[in-house]
C-alpha positions in Angstrom: 202.6 50.9 24.4 206.1 49.5 24.1 207.9 47.7 21.3 208.9 44.8 23.5 208.5 43.6 27.0 210.6 45.9 29.2 214.0 44.6 30.1 213.6 42.3 33.1 214.9 43.8 36.4 216.0 40.4 37.7 218.4 38.5 35.5 219.0 35.6 38.0 218.0 32.0 37.4 216.2 31.7 40.8 213.8 33.5 43.0 212.3 33.2 46.5 208.6 33.0 47.4 206.7 35.1 48.1 207.2 37.3 45.1 205.1 40.1 46.7 207.5 40.5 49.6 209.1 43.7 48.2 205.9 45.7 48.4 203.4 43.8 50.6 203.0 41.5 53.5 199.7 40.3 52.2 198.3 40.3 48.6 195.5 37.9 48.5 193.4 36.6 45.5 195.9 37.8 42.9 194.8 38.4 39.3 197.4 38.9 36.5 197.6 40.2 33.0 200.3 41.4 30.6 199.5 45.0 29.6 200.0 46.3 26.1 202.9 48.3 27.5 204.8 45.0 28.0 204.6 45.1 31.8 202.9 42.4 33.9 200.2 43.6 36.3 198.8 41.9 39.3 195.7 42.9 41.3 194.9 41.9 44.9 191.9 41.9 47.2 191.3 44.9 49.4 193.5 44.5 52.5 196.2 46.5 54.1 199.5 45.8 52.3 201.8 46.0 55.3 201.6 45.0 59.0 200.8 48.0 61.1 199.4 50.0 58.2 195.8 49.7 59.3 194.3 51.0 56.0 192.7 48.9 53.4 193.9 49.4 49.8 190.9 49.2 47.4 192.1 46.6 44.9 195.9 47.3 45.0 197.9 47.0 41.8 201.5 45.8 41.4 203.7 45.8 38.2 206.6 43.7 37.1 208.9 43.2 34.1 209.8 39.6 34.9 206.9 38.2 37.1 209.4 37.8 40.0 210.2 41.4 41.1 207.1 43.4 41.7 206.4 47.1 42.6 203.3 48.6 44.0 201.9 51.2 41.6 198.7 52.3 43.3 195.1 51.3 44.0 192.4 50.8 41.4 190.1 53.0 43.5 190.4 55.6 46.1 188.9 55.5 49.6 185.7 57.2 48.5 185.4 55.6 45.1 182.9 52.8 45.4 180.4 51.7 42.7 177.2 53.8 42.8 175.2 50.8 43.9 177.5 49.8 46.8 176.6 50.5 50.4 178.9 52.6 52.4 181.7 50.5 53.9 181.4 47.8 51.3 184.5 45.8 50.5 185.9 45.0 47.1 187.4 41.5 46.7 189.0 39.1 44.3 189.5 41.0 41.1 189.8 39.5 37.6 191.2 41.7 34.8 190.9 41.2 31.0 191.6 43.1 27.8 188.4 43.1 25.8 187.9 44.8 22.5 190.1 47.8 23.1 189.8 48.4 26.8 190.6 46.7 30.1 187.7 45.3 32.1 188.0 44.6 35.8 185.5 42.3 37.5 185.3 42.1 41.4 183.1 41.2 44.3 181.1 43.9 46.0 180.2 42.7 49.5 177.2 45.0 50.2 174.7 46.9 48.0 172.0 49.5 48.6 169.4 47.3 46.9 168.6 45.2 49.9 168.8 45.7 53.7 171.0 42.7 54.1 174.6 43.3 55.2 176.1 40.7 52.9 174.2 40.7 49.7 177.1 40.0 47.4 177.2 41.0 43.8 179.7 41.1 40.9 180.8 44.6 39.8 182.9 45.8 36.9 184.9 48.8 35.8 186.7 49.7 32.6 189.9 51.6 31.9 192.2 52.5 28.9 195.3 51.2 30.7 196.1 48.5 33.3 196.4 51.1 36.0 193.3 53.0 35.1 191.7 55.4 35.5 188.9 52.9 36.2 185.3 53.8 35.7 182.6 51.9 37.6 179.6 50.5 35.8 176.3 52.0 37.1 174.9 48.6 38.0 176.3 45.2 39.0 177.1 42.7 36.2 175.6 40.0 38.5 173.1 41.4 41.0 172.6 39.9 44.5 170.8 36.6 44.4 168.4 35.9 47.3 168.2 32.6 49.1 165.5 32.7 51.7 166.4 35.4 54.2 170.1 35.4 53.0 172.0 35.8 49.7 174.1 33.3 47.7 177.8 33.9 47.6 177.9 35.8 44.3 181.7 36.3 44.6 185.1 35.6 42.9 184.5 36.4 39.2 186.5 35.1 36.3 185.9 36.0 32.7 186.4 33.7 29.7 186.0 34.2 26.0 185.3 31.1 23.8 186.4 30.3 20.3 183.1 31.4 18.9 183.6 34.9 20.4 181.0 34.4 23.2 182.0 35.8 26.5 181.3 34.1 29.8 181.6 35.0 33.5 182.2 32.3 36.2 181.4 33.2 39.8 180.2 31.8 43.1 181.4 30.3 46.3 180.7 27.8 49.1 177.2 29.1 49.8 175.4 28.5 46.5 178.1 26.8 44.4 179.9 27.9 41.2 178.0 29.3 38.2 178.6 30.5 34.7 176.6 33.1 32.8 177.0 34.3 29.2 177.8 38.0 28.8 176.9 40.5 26.1 179.6 41.1 23.5 181.1 44.0 25.5 181.5 41.8 28.5 179.5 44.1 30.8 176.0 42.6 31.1 174.6 39.1 31.4 172.6 37.1 28.8 170.0 34.5 29.6 170.1 32.4 32.7 173.2 31.2 34.6 174.0 27.6 34.9 175.5 25.9 37.9 178.8 24.1 37.2 179.9 23.0 40.7 178.1 22.1 43.9 177.9 24.4 46.8 179.9 24.0 50.0 183.0 22.9 48.3 184.4 25.4 45.8 185.2 29.1 45.3 187.7 31.2 43.3 186.9 30.0 39.8 189.3 30.2 36.9 188.7 28.6 33.4 191.2 27.9 30.6 190.8 26.1 27.3 193.4 23.5 26.2 193.4 20.8 23.6 189.7 20.9 23.2 188.8 20.8 26.9 187.6 23.6 29.2 189.3 23.3 32.6 187.6 24.7 35.6 190.1 25.2 38.4 188.7 26.3 41.8 189.8 26.6 45.4 188.4 24.4 48.1 188.4 24.2 51.9 188.9 27.3 54.1 190.9 30.3 52.9 191.4 31.9 56.2 192.0 29.7 59.3 195.3 31.1 60.2 197.8 28.3 61.1 195.4 25.6 60.1 194.3 27.0 56.7 194.0 24.1 54.2 193.0 25.9 51.1 193.9 24.1 47.8 193.2 24.2 44.1 191.2 21.4 42.4 190.2 20.9 38.8 187.5 19.4 36.5 187.2 19.6 32.8 184.4 19.6 30.2 183.8 19.8 26.4 181.6 22.9 26.8 182.2 26.1 28.8 178.9 25.3 30.6 180.0 21.9 31.7 179.4 19.3 32.9 182.8 19.3 34.5 184.3 16.0 35.8 187.6 15.2 37.4 190.3 12.7 36.3 188.2 9.8 37.6 185.0 10.9 36.0 183.4 12.3 39.2 181.2 15.3 38.5 181.9 18.5 40.2 178.1 18.9 40.7 177.7 15.6 42.5 177.1 15.4 46.2 180.3 13.3 46.4 181.8 16.1 44.3 184.9 15.4 42.3 188.0 17.5 41.9 191.6 16.6 40.7 194.3 18.2 42.9 196.3 21.0 41.2 197.9 22.6 44.2 198.3 21.5 47.8 200.5 22.4 50.7 203.5 20.0 51.0 204.9 20.4 54.5 207.2 23.3 53.9 206.6 26.9 55.0 203.4 27.4 53.0 199.9 26.3 53.8 196.5 27.5 52.5 197.6 27.6 48.8 194.9 28.9 46.6 192.7 31.5 44.8 195.0 31.7 41.8 195.4 33.2 38.3 197.3 31.6 35.4 199.6 32.9 32.7 201.9 31.8 29.9 205.5 33.1 29.6 207.2 33.8 26.3 208.6 30.3 26.0 205.1 28.7 26.3 205.5 27.6 29.9 202.4 28.1 32.1 202.7 29.6 35.6 200.4 30.1 38.5 200.2 33.1 40.8 198.3 32.4 44.0 198.3 33.3 47.7 199.4 31.2 50.6 200.0 31.6 54.4 203.2 31.2 56.2 202.3 28.8 59.0 204.7 30.5 61.4 203.3 34.0 60.7 199.6 33.5 59.7 198.1 36.8 60.7 198.6 40.5 59.8 199.3 42.7 62.8 198.0 40.4 65.6 196.7 36.9 65.9 193.2 36.2 64.7 192.9 39.4 62.7 193.3 39.5 58.9 195.0 36.4 57.5 198.4 37.3 56.0 198.3 35.9 52.4 201.2 37.0 50.3 201.5 36.2 46.5 203.5 33.2 45.3 204.6 32.1 41.8 205.2 28.6 40.6 205.4 26.6 37.4 202.2 25.0 36.2 202.6 21.7 34.4 200.2 19.5 32.4 200.5 15.8 33.3 198.5 13.4 31.2 196.0 16.1 30.4 195.7 17.6 33.9 197.2 20.7 35.5 199.6 20.3 38.4 201.8 22.9 40.1 205.4 21.7 39.8 204.1 18.4 38.5 202.3 17.9 41.8 205.2 18.9 44.1 203.2 21.9 45.4 204.5 25.3 46.5 208.2 26.2 46.5 210.1 28.3 49.0 212.8 28.9 46.4 212.6 28.2 42.7 215.6 27.4 40.6 213.9 28.5 37.4 212.3 31.7 36.4 209.7 32.7 33.8 210.9 33.6 30.3 210.0 37.3 29.8 212.4 38.3 27.1 213.1 36.5 23.8 216.4 36.1 22.0 214.8 38.0 19.1 212.9 41.2 19.9 212.3 44.7 18.6 214.0 47.9 19.8 212.9 51.5 19.5 215.2 52.2 16.6 214.5 49.0 14.5 218.2 48.0 14.8 218.7 44.4 13.9 215.8 44.4 11.4 215.5 45.3 7.7 212.5 46.3 5.6 211.0 49.3 3.8 207.9 51.2 4.8 208.0 50.4 8.5 208.0 53.2 11.1 207.8 53.7 14.8 204.7 55.4 15.9 203.4 56.0 19.5 205.6 53.2 20.8 204.8 50.5 18.3 205.7 49.6 14.7 203.3 50.6 11.9 203.3 49.4 8.3 201.1 51.0 5.7 201.7 48.9 2.6 202.5 45.3 1.7 205.9 44.0 2.9 208.0 42.4 5.6 210.2 43.5 8.4 212.8 40.8 8.7 215.1 40.1 11.7 218.8 39.9 10.9 219.0 37.0 13.3 217.7 33.6 12.0 215.6 31.3 14.1 215.7 27.5 14.3 214.7 24.6 16.4 211.6 24.6 18.6 210.6 28.2 19.3 207.7 30.3 20.4 207.1 33.6 18.6 204.5 36.2 19.5 203.4 39.7 18.8 200.5 42.0 19.7 199.0 43.3 16.5 196.2 45.4 15.2 194.7 46.0 11.7 194.3 49.8 11.4 192.2 50.7 8.4 192.1 54.3 7.5 188.3 54.7 7.3 185.4 53.8 9.5 184.2 51.2 7.0 187.6 49.5 6.9 187.7 49.5 10.7 184.3 48.0 11.0 184.5 45.4 8.2 188.2 45.1 7.3 186.8 44.9 3.8 189.9 45.7 1.9 191.5 42.3 2.8 194.3 43.7 4.9 196.2 41.2 7.0 199.2 41.1 9.4 201.2 38.3 11.0 204.5 36.5 11.4 206.7 34.5 9.1 208.9 31.7 10.4 211.1 29.9 7.9 208.8 28.6 5.2 205.5 29.3 7.1 203.4 32.4 7.3 200.7 33.0 9.9 198.3 35.9 9.3 195.3 37.5 10.9 192.7 39.1 8.6 189.1 39.9 8.4 188.4 36.3 7.3 190.2 34.7 10.2 193.5 33.2 11.3 195.5 31.5 8.5 198.6 29.3 8.5 200.3 28.7 5.2 203.3 26.4 4.8 204.3 25.4 1.3 201.3 23.9 -0.3 199.5 23.4 3.0 197.0 26.0 4.2 194.5 26.2 6.9 192.1 29.0 8.0 189.8 29.3 11.0 187.4 32.1 11.8 188.4 34.8 14.2 185.3 36.3 15.9 185.6 40.1 16.1 188.6 40.3 13.8 191.6 42.3 14.9 190.7 46.0 14.6 191.6 46.2 18.3 194.8 44.7 19.7 195.1 40.9 19.7 198.0 38.7 20.7 199.3 36.3 18.1 201.4 33.4 19.5 203.1 30.9 17.1 204.7 27.7 18.3 207.1 25.6 16.2 207.8 22.1 17.4 209.6 20.0 14.9 207.5 20.2 11.7 204.3 21.2 13.5 203.3 24.8 13.7 200.5 26.0 16.0 199.0 29.5 16.0 196.7 31.1 18.5 195.0 34.5 18.7 193.7 35.8 22.1 192.8 39.0 23.7 194.4 38.7 27.1 197.0 35.9 26.8 195.2 34.1 29.6 194.3 30.7 28.3 191.2 31.5 26.3 192.3 31.7 22.6 189.6 32.8 20.3 191.2 31.0 17.3 193.7 28.1 17.0 195.2 26.5 14.0 197.6 23.5 14.0 199.4 22.4 10.8 202.0 19.8 10.0 204.3 21.7 7.6 205.7 20.2 4.4 208.5 22.8 4.4 211.2 23.6 7.0 210.2 25.9 9.9 213.6 27.5 10.4 215.4 30.4 8.8 214.2 33.9 8.7 211.8 35.5 11.1 209.7 38.5 9.9 206.7 40.6 10.6 204.4 40.7 7.5 201.7 43.1 6.6 199.3 43.8 3.7 197.7 47.1 4.4 197.8 49.3 7.6 198.9 47.2 10.5 200.5 47.8 14.0 202.9 45.5 15.9 204.1 45.5 19.5 205.7 43.3 22.1 207.5 41.1 19.5 209.6 38.2 20.7 211.0 34.8 19.7 212.0 32.5 22.6 213.2 28.9 22.8 210.1 26.7 23.3 209.8 25.4 26.9 210.4 21.7 27.3 207.3 20.4 29.1 207.5 18.5 32.3 205.5 15.3 31.7 206.4 13.1 34.7 204.5 13.6 37.9 206.3 14.3 41.2 206.8 11.2 43.4 203.9 10.2 45.7 204.1 7.9 48.7 204.3 4.2 48.0 203.6 1.2 50.2 206.5 -1.2 51.0 206.7 -4.0 53.5 203.7 -4.6 55.8 205.0 -4.0 59.4 201.8 -3.9 61.5 198.1 -4.7 60.9 194.8 -5.4 62.5 192.4 -7.2 60.3 189.8 -7.0 63.1 189.6 -10.7 63.7 189.5 -10.2 67.5 193.1 -11.1 68.2 194.8 -7.7 68.2 195.5 -6.1 71.6 197.6 -3.2 70.5 194.8 -0.6 70.7 194.3 1.9 73.5 191.2 4.0 74.0 190.8 7.7 74.8 187.3 7.7 76.3 186.3 4.2 75.4 183.1 3.7 73.5 181.3 0.6 74.7 179.2 0.5 71.5 182.2 -0.1 69.3 182.6 -3.8 68.7 184.5 -6.3 66.5 182.4 -8.8 64.7 182.5 -10.6 61.3 186.0 -9.3 60.5 185.1 -5.6 60.9 185.1 -3.0 63.6 181.6 -1.6 63.8 181.5 1.7 65.4 178.2 3.7 65.7 179.0 7.3 64.7 179.0 9.3 67.9 177.2 12.5 68.6 180.4 14.2 69.8 183.5 15.7 68.3 187.2 16.4 68.9 187.2 19.9 67.5 187.0 22.7 70.1 187.3 22.5 73.9 184.7 19.9 74.7 186.7 16.9 73.6 184.0 14.3 74.2 184.6 12.0 71.2 186.3 8.6 71.6 189.6 7.9 69.9 191.0 4.4 69.3 194.8 4.5 69.1 197.9 2.4 68.5 201.6 3.3 68.6 203.2 4.2 65.3 206.5 2.8 64.1 209.7 4.9 63.8 210.6 6.4 60.4 208.6 6.6 57.3 205.4 4.6 57.0 201.9 4.6 55.6 198.8 3.9 57.7 195.8 2.6 55.7 192.2 1.8 56.5 189.1 0.8 54.5 186.0 2.4 55.9 182.4 2.0 54.9 180.1 4.8 56.0 176.7 5.1 54.4 176.0 8.9 54.6 173.6 8.9 51.6 173.7 11.9 49.3 172.5 15.5 49.0 170.9 15.6 52.5 172.3 17.6 55.4 174.0 15.3 58.0 176.5 17.6 59.7 179.2 16.5 60.5 179.0 12.7 60.6 182.4 11.2 59.7 184.8 8.4 60.2 188.4 7.8 59.4 192.1 8.0 60.4 193.7 10.3 62.9 197.3 11.3 63.7 197.0 12.1 67.4 199.2 13.8 69.9 196.4 15.1 72.2 192.8 16.2 72.0 193.9 19.6 70.9 196.8 18.5 68.6 195.7 16.1 65.9 195.2 15.7 62.1 192.0 13.9 61.1 191.4 12.3 57.7 187.8 11.2 57.3 185.0 10.9 54.8 182.5 13.4 56.2 179.0 15.0 55.5 179.4 18.8 55.1 175.9 20.1 54.5 174.7 18.5 51.3 178.2 17.4 50.2 180.2 14.3 51.0 183.9 15.0 51.2 187.2 13.6 52.3 188.5 16.2 54.7 191.9 16.3 56.1 191.6 18.6 59.2 194.1 19.9 61.6 193.6 21.3 65.2 196.3 22.9 67.2 196.9 25.6 69.8 198.1 28.9 68.5 198.4 32.2 70.4 196.3 31.0 73.3 193.4 29.6 71.2 192.5 26.5 69.4 192.6 26.7 65.6 191.0 24.2 63.2 191.0 24.1 59.5 190.7 21.5 56.7 192.3 20.4 53.4 190.3 18.4 50.8 191.5 15.2 49.2 189.7 13.0 46.7 185.9 12.4 46.5 184.6 9.6 48.8 182.4 6.6 48.0 180.2 4.7 50.3 183.4 2.6 51.0 186.5 4.8 51.0 190.2 3.8 51.4 192.2 6.3 53.4 196.0 6.7 53.9 198.3 8.8 56.1 201.9 8.8 54.8 204.3 9.8 57.6 207.7 11.2 56.9 210.3 12.8 59.2 211.9 15.9 57.7 215.6 15.3 57.8 216.4 19.0 58.5 213.7 20.2 60.9 212.8 16.8 62.4 209.1 17.6 62.0 206.6 14.9 61.4 204.9 15.3 58.1 201.6 13.5 57.3 200.3 13.5 53.8 196.8 12.4 53.1 195.6 10.1 50.4 192.2 8.7 49.5 190.7 6.2 47.0 187.3 5.1 45.8 188.5 1.6 44.8 191.6 0.8 46.8 193.7 1.0 43.6 193.7 4.5 42.3 194.8 7.0 44.9 194.5 10.8 45.1 197.1 12.5 47.2 196.3 15.8 49.0 198.0 18.1 51.4 200.5 17.7 54.3 200.0 18.7 57.9 203.0 18.8 60.2 203.7 18.1 63.9 206.7 19.5 65.9 209.9 17.5 66.2 209.4 16.8 70.0 206.0 15.1 69.6 205.2 11.4 69.1 202.0 11.2 67.1 200.1 7.9 67.3 197.8 6.5 64.7 194.1 6.0 65.4 190.5 5.8 64.3 187.5 8.1 64.9 183.8 7.9 64.2 181.9 11.0 65.4 180.4 14.3 64.4 176.7 13.5 64.9 174.5 10.6 66.2 171.4 11.2 64.0 170.5 9.6 61.9 172.1 6.5 63.3 174.8 5.0 61.2 177.7 2.6 61.7 181.2 3.2 60.5 182.6 -0.2 59.5 186.4 -0.5 59.4 187.7 -3.5 57.5 191.3 -3.2 58.7 194.2 -0.9 59.7 197.5 -1.7 58.0 200.8 0.0 58.4 203.5 -0.3 55.7 207.0 0.9 55.4 207.2 3.7 52.8 210.1 3.5 50.3 208.5 6.3 48.3 208.7 10.0 49.0 206.1 11.1 51.5 207.4 14.6 51.4 207.3 16.8 48.3 208.2 20.2 49.9 210.8 22.5 48.5 
């Protein structure tokens, strides 16, 4: 334990991504938690940390005082320390770590068990420890056992734990093959209860993470491919619900369980160095600002050691904003190469190991924290005022087993800010301000360490109690105070209570305006498919494509551009100079739920058959998605990967926004989609080298059966006065 968060090792006001560079070249699927010792800990998937190392670290652990400068502190498990049910050679992936009822619990993917002969019978394992670095003790059986599907097994991967306001614990898990699921856990968090419920469709999501905010449960998950080297299009999407079991819907009301599955973009690549941004964890700094830790790929250095081996996925950190009730990294601007702001990890009021700067009787330092055994206050000599956020870890420490179990003597502990007092007791979380008072239940009480966070904004005081500080408060009270919320700051206790990690920081000013998105200006070129336009050129002309009735009807071809065959037709026109937006409206009746791989139609930015970016609505197994794929040549091979934009409809509007980077000269194409031609969802950016001249075109291919026509109403090209690039 430590009385306060350790002094940050980096005092600057900026940092460079990736934040894992000092100890690792790759640190994928990062989890994060602040330990009771005041340090921040991150946990990565089992890969070598450095190029040339050649040895997998079994869930490596890093530590930081400031969330920016990280140090490797060891692995959760040694080379021979696998769960007893794991088959030899099993890999451990994607950890999630929580502090639950007096101990740390780590959940992780186990790729192979001894219970079946199948090589990839994924399961969710767990281990417990007294500290964030261990020693970790495996459970004797999986938390979620392998789940058979025919002669294979569902992707029972990527666990994320969540505790609700009623004290019930849940575990989210799953991946592309099988979808995302939630199951209730026993009170200790180590076993499942009842039957799991599916919360997102298969073939679109993995890497779940759930937080509760303003009465909603937000499910954030990663989409597209994590590991396609220089064409990795991984991104984070979100849905929300009023229950931890769903149903989750996106900003437009599209369910995440639908065949045309919804998902509001949270994080997308933006044309800078970083692609494949995803599999994240979330945290809140001492000022109340949310941040996201995630992995990404440097598009110029996508592999560890040699091309087409392990994807090199270092850990990045960026601000997470909430815009009109939805999360967005840097307000939608995406990953940063250099950030000019850093997390707040030290308050302007804090405790030291000699209680200097504080006054009060009956308070003593014990085992690295402050203990009080009577009724009284420990008051900071520095007053507080304005909008602030105060927090402490606290524990009610009765002297008998009966008191510990039931907290029957009415002991309490908490914080006082100005004229308001916030306390935790056996009866719940209480906020008292003058004549106003409000109490809510706190499941489980506080006989083990809990975090109490109190926010003052104007005359409104909000208090939350959580176990892990990770977006799942077990009790929340909000009160409009009739008395001033400025003046003295104190720790208060009635009975035996322990306090640690005490701080007061200025409240973060939230970012509420979204980052700019591309906007259409003057129309500079168009084909309304009235039969008069002659600007098109074919690559492998399709005689079945025809213009009639004001639309281009193009039977979807049983061919493709991806790979070396290059048999699909492409209909092209020259693009204008400078910034522009190309738009089309395409109707493609792909039905729902059935497998029609990979019928698609849409726009393409085309340099050659092996160098293009394709934006289309497409059937991917049972789903219908808007995929923004990229193919290019890298290290003597062709590489293809995709990014996911908004959900399609039977008729979908598509846009490619072109921008020339003024520094590099690269061509940046950002993808957008719409279900009604009015409300647009903007996704990721693919880039082309400076010395290329991409043309704009149409495609309709991926599979000839069942027969279906793609119907294009028009292609329009607009000047773009808005920002097509959001990189930074």
